[in-house]
Backbone as CSV, one residue per row, in Angstrom:
resi,resn,N_x,N_y,N_z,CA_x,CA_y,CA_z,C_x,C_y,C_z
1,UNK,118.351,-53.459,33.297,118.688,-54.410,34.338,118.797,-53.643,35.653
2,UNK,117.983,-53.961,36.624,117.922,-53.228,37.878,119.232,-53.336,38.652
3,UNK,119.767,-54.516,38.748,121.021,-54.735,39.455,122.014,-55.309,38.451
4,UNK,123.221,-54.733,38.431,124.207,-55.187,37.460,124.602,-56.635,37.725
5,UNK,124.655,-57.390,36.655,124.990,-58.809,36.742,126.473,-58.977,37.018
6,UNK,126.798,-59.926,37.857,128.198,-60.226,38.145,128.802,-60.991,36.966
7,UNK,130.121,-60.895,36.856,130.849,-61.532,35.772,130.540,-63.027,35.698
8,UNK,130.604,-63.700,36.832,130.391,-65.150,36.861,128.986,-65.528,36.394
9,UNK,127.996,-64.725,36.779,126.622,-64.988,36.358,126.471,-64.764,34.857
10,UNK,127.142,-63.748,34.338,127.090,-63.474,32.902,127.707,-64.619,32.113
11,UNK,128.833,-65.119,32.587,129.486,-66.253,31.909,128.586,-67.488,31.941
12,UNK,127.966,-67.733,33.087,127.076,-68.889,33.210,125.912,-68.773,32.216
13,UNK,125.347,-67.581,32.113,124.232,-67.377,31.183,124.698,-67.556,29.740
14,UNK,125.886,-67.066,29.423,126.434,-67.263,28.079,126.597,-68.747,27.766
15,UNK,127.067,-69.503,28.739,127.215,-70.949,28.547,125.861,-71.603,28.283
16,UNK,124.828,-71.150,28.988,123.481,-71.689,28.770,122.990,-71.367,27.357
17,UNK,123.245,-70.158,26.903,122.826,-69.760,25.559,123.539,-70.612,24.513
18,UNK,124.848,-70.771,24.675,125.624,-71.583,23.729,125.097,-73.009,23.694
19,UNK,124.826,-73.567,24.865,124.322,-74.941,24.931,122.973,-75.067,24.202
20,UNK,122.101,-74.113,24.405,120.794,-74.186,23.743,120.930,-74.050,22.231
21,UNK,121.897,-73.247,21.783,122.134,-73.113,20.339,122.714,-74.403,19.779
22,UNK,123.699,-74.959,20.479,124.337,-76.202,20.015,123.354,-77.368,19.967
23,UNK,122.371,-77.354,20.854,121.393,-78.450,20.906,120.160,-78.193,20.044
24,UNK,120.208,-77.138,19.252,119.076,-76.783,18.373,117.758,-76.713,19.135
25,UNK,117.789,-76.099,20.320,116.597,-76.010,21.159,115.754,-74.771,20.864
26,UNK,116.221,-73.900,19.980,115.567,-72.609,19.794,114.946,-72.484,18.410
27,UNK,113.776,-71.838,18.373,113.239,-71.478,17.074,113.946,-70.203,16.624
28,UNK,113.693,-69.761,15.426,114.402,-68.634,14.839,114.236,-67.357,15.662
29,UNK,113.031,-67.101,16.133,112.780,-65.888,16.914,113.549,-65.921,18.240
30,UNK,113.504,-67.046,18.935,114.214,-67.174,20.212,115.719,-67.131,20.007
31,UNK,116.181,-67.686,18.894,117.604,-67.633,18.574,118.055,-66.186,18.463
32,UNK,117.272,-65.372,17.777,117.584,-63.955,17.620,117.641,-63.256,18.979
33,UNK,116.662,-63.530,19.834,116.623,-62.927,21.166,117.859,-63.338,21.972
34,UNK,118.187,-64.616,21.916,119.338,-65.110,22.676,120.658,-64.565,22.149
35,UNK,120.764,-64.396,20.839,121.988,-63.838,20.275,122.178,-62.386,20.713
36,UNK,121.089,-61.627,20.777,121.169,-60.239,21.250,121.562,-60.202,22.730
37,UNK,121.004,-61.111,23.510,121.363,-61.195,24.926,122.838,-61.567,25.073
38,UNK,123.291,-62.525,24.275,124.693,-62.945,24.322,125.612,-61.781,23.968
39,UNK,125.242,-61.005,22.992,126.038,-59.848,22.599,126.173,-58.866,23.766
40,UNK,125.066,-58.610,24.463,125.077,-57.706,25.614,125.940,-58.280,26.740
41,UNK,125.831,-59.588,26.969,126.608,-60.232,28.030,128.107,-60.225,27.716
42,UNK,128.455,-60.429,26.471,129.863,-60.395,26.068,130.440,-59.006,26.307
43,UNK,129.690,-57.967,25.971,130.145,-56.595,26.219,130.315,-56.361,27.717
44,UNK,129.357,-56.813,28.508,129.442,-56.652,29.958,130.712,-57.322,30.491
45,UNK,130.975,-58.549,30.060,132.157,-59.283,30.524,133.437,-58.581,30.080
46,UNK,133.479,-58.157,28.843,134.664,-57.470,28.321,134.925,-56.186,29.121
47,UNK,133.862,-55.420,29.394,134.003,-54.183,30.166,134.507,-54.461,31.576
48,UNK,133.972,-55.499,32.215,134.405,-55.841,33.567,135.872,-56.278,33.575
49,UNK,136.282,-57.050,32.587,137.677,-57.486,32.511,138.611,-56.304,32.284
50,UNK,138.217,-55.389,31.415,139.027,-54.204,31.144,139.163,-53.346,32.396
51,UNK,138.061,-53.128,33.090,138.081,-52.324,34.317,138.971,-52.979,35.376
52,UNK,138.845,-54.278,35.532,139.658,-54.992,36.512,141.133,-54.907,36.154
53,UNK,141.450,-55.064,34.876,142.842,-54.966,34.435,143.409,-53.578,34.743
54,UNK,142.631,-52.534,34.481,143.080,-51.171,34.765,143.327,-50.972,36.259
55,UNK,142.431,-51.503,37.093,142.590,-51.377,38.540,143.832,-52.120,39.028
56,UNK,144.086,-53.285,38.481,145.275,-54.058,38.855,146.535,-53.311,38.449
57,UNK,146.539,-52.758,37.241,147.709,-52.008,36.776,147.973,-50.794,37.656
58,UNK,146.923,-50.082,38.064,147.094,-48.927,38.955,147.681,-49.372,40.293
59,UNK,147.193,-50.479,40.806,147.694,-51.001,42.080,149.163,-51.376,41.956
60,UNK,149.505,-52.050,40.875,150.897,-52.458,40.666,151.820,-51.252,40.477
61,UNK,151.337,-50.219,39.790,152.130,-48.999,39.616,152.390,-48.350,40.976
62,UNK,151.407,-48.388,41.855,151.561,-47.827,43.187,152.586,-48.572,44.012
63,UNK,152.700,-49.852,43.793,153.674,-50.681,44.525,155.085,-50.356,44.060
64,UNK,155.256,-50.095,42.764,156.574,-49.834,42.205,157.157,-48.486,42.626
65,UNK,156.340,-47.588,43.123,156.823,-46.235,43.472,157.398,-46.189,44.847
């Protein structure tokens, strides 16, 4: 991926994947591709949330000192 996807865009894409799965719009091959993409997007979102949480905690620790 040339430019890292923003959290909101990743969530939107995940919602699109879920909708296509729920509506049985995918053949088996496309389902596999979309599930792999969803897995990558979930990791990206989890990593971004973890990083943001760490940054917030550091900021809050700085305020308490």
